[in-house]
N, C-alpha and C positions, 0 to 999 in steps of 0.2 A: 239074192244077188244075181241069179241067172237072168231074171227078167230085166234087172237094172243094167247088166252087162250088155244084153241085147239092145236096150235103148241107147246105150253109149255107142255101140258099134253102128247103129242106124244113124245116129247124129253125125258120126265121123265120116260116113259115106256120102253126106250131102255135098253139093258143089261148093267151091270156095266162096267165102263171104263176099257179098256184093261190094262192100266198102273198099275192098282191095282193088277191084276193077276201077272204081271211081278214083281212088288215090293214084293208080297208075296213069289214068287219063289226065288227071290234073298235073302230074309230074311231067308228062309229055308236053302239055301246053306251056308249062314253065320253060322247058328246054327250048321250045320253038319261039319263045319271046312274047307269047300272048300276055303273060303276066311277068314283067321284068322284075328284077331284084329291087325291093323297096316299094313295089306297088301293092295296093290293097286288092285282094281278090273279091269277086262278087259275093253278095250275101248268101247265106245258106239257102234261103227260099229261091233265089234266082238260079243257083247252081242245081238245086233239086229239079226245077222245071226244065232247065237246059239238058240235064242228063237223064231225065225220066225216072228219077228215084225219089225216095222220101227224104225229108230233112234229117232224120236220125242217121241215115246212111251217109249223107254228106258230112254230118258232124263227125262221124267215126273216121271218114276218109281224111278230114282235116287234122284230126288228132293223130292219125298215123303219120301224116306229113310233118307234124310238129315234133313227134318222137324222133323222126329221121333228121330233124334240123333243117328242113326245107322251108317251113313257114313258122311264124310266131302268131299265136292266137291271142289277141288282146281283148279282154272282157269289155263288152259294150262298144267295141270299135270294129272288130273283124279280124280276118287273117291277112297277114302281110308276108310277102316273099322275102326270105332272108338270104337265100343262096340258090344256085343251080343244083339240081339233084345230084349231079356227078361230083359236086364239090362237098356235098354233105356226108358226114360219117355214116357208114352203113350200119344197119341195125337188123340182123337176121332175126332177132327176137320178136320183131314186129309181126312176123308171120305165124308165131305160135298161137294156137287157140286155147281158150280157157280149159276146154275138155282135154286136150293133149297134155296140158300142164298138170291138171288134176290127176290124170291117169299116171303120169310119171311120178308125181309126188306120192301117190298111193303105193306104187311099187317100191319106192326108195326110202321115204322118210319114216315109215313104220319100223323098218329094220335098223335105221340109224338111231331111232329112239331106244330100241332094245339094246343096242350096243352102248349107247350113252348111259343107260341105267346102271351099267356095271362099272362105269368109269367116272361118273359125274362127281364134282366136288361141291362142298358147301358154298364156295364162292359162286359157282355156276348157278346153284339153286337160288342164291340171293339175286343174281341178275335176272333170272326168270321171274321172280316175284316182283321185282321192280318193273319189268316189262308189262306184267299183268296189271299193275296199278296204272301205268300209263295208258294201256288199252282201255281201261275202265273209265277214263276221264270223259265226262259228257261235253266239256267245253273244248276238247281238242279237235284239230282239223283232221281231214282225211290223211294228210301227209304225216301228222303226228302218230295217228293210229297205225299207218303203214310202217313207219319207222320202228315202233314198239313191237309190232308183229314180226318184222324181219329180225330184230334183235333177239326175240324169243327163239325163233327157229334156228337162227345161226348159232346161238349159244348151245342149243341141243346138238347141233352138228359138231361144234368144236369139242363138246364134252365126250365125243366118241374117241378122241385122241387118235383119229385116223385121218391123215391129210387128204387121202383120196375121197373119203366120204364127205369131209368138209367141203372140198372143192366141188363135188357133185351137187350138194345141196345149194351151195352158193350160186352155181351156174343156173339152177332152176329158179332161184329167187331173183337173179338178175333178169332172166327172161320174163318173169312175172311182172317186174317193175317197168320193163321197156315195151311190153305189148299193149297197144291202145285198147284192144278188145278185152284183155285181161283187166286192165285198169277200170274200164267201164263196168264190167261184171263185179269187180271187187267193191266199187262204190255202191252198187245196188245191193250186194250182199251185206255190206256194213249197215246200210239203212234198214234192211229187213231182219237180219239175224244177228244183230249186235250182241244181245244178251246171251243167246245160245252159243255163239262163238267164244265169248268170254268164259262161260262155264266150262266149255270143253278144254280150253287152255289151262284153266285151274286144275282140271282132272289130270291133264298131261303132266303138269308140274308136280302134282301130288304123287303120281306114279313114279316119277324120276326121283323125287325126294325119298320115297320108300325103297329105292334101288331095286325095283321089281321090273325086270326086262319084259316079262309076259304082259303085265298090266300096262307098261309104257307103250309097247307095240299096239296093243288093243285100243288104247286111248287115242293114239294118233290115227289109226285106221278108222275108228269111229268118226273122228273129226273130219277126215278127208272123204269118207263115204257120204257123210252128211253134206259136205261141200258139193259133191257130185250131184246129189239129189236136188239140192237147191239150184245148182247150175242147170239141170235139166228143166226144172220148173221155169227158170228165167228164160231159157231158150224158147220154151213153149209160149210164154207170155210175149216175148219179143216178136215171135213169128205172127201171133195174133194181132199185135199192135201194128206191125208193118203191113199186114193184109188190110186192116181197117184204114190205115193211112192211104194205101193205094186206092181203095174203093172211094174214100172221101175225095181224093184228087180227081178220080174219074167222074164222080157226081158233079164236082165243081165245073168240069169241062162241059158237061152235057146240059146242066140245069142252071148255069149262072146267067143265062140270057133272059 
């Protein structure tokens, strides 16, 4: 864990994500009237060239603006301005990073599960098992999976019978759902580690059903430590992909003639 902690600290010391700078620049251009309300914004490729970044960075910036209610992204059509940034509801959660959230959950949710094991009811256990069934559906959408996952963890939080703990977990999950960066990472995690995540939630439910606080704490921590490891791998792969995209763009500039 020491080596892993060092890696986590190293990642958190990196400069702010580039997409945030792009999102801030786009919001300023909306304020200045370059893109009026109702207008369609340029395509991702055009914005990427204009701002000197890769298309994935532009895509994340537009997702951030969508989360804040500034634009609406229509599949197959593009991004349209809904309102001025100052009129859009603020979303501080958009600034949270997946690593920050994973660290907070690692600190908080293991102890919540330990407390829940001593207080959980048979009705709570039934809700957990229904959530696991929903998570295991192959035909479900990302939103369905996300809803089942949230239901699972919020049931654990409620089972603590501690209002402060429940509120703390709820705040973490609201940040998780509102951050565009977290959403992107979650979609990638679901695609890669679907079966692994499902098995871990089965173990968490079994530990809670056994009313074993030590086992419940360990199961949640193992799940979240695994999430951090997968997150570090995703960050590494994303950095490599972005570097390759930048090199490809440079090649196209020099060798397209």
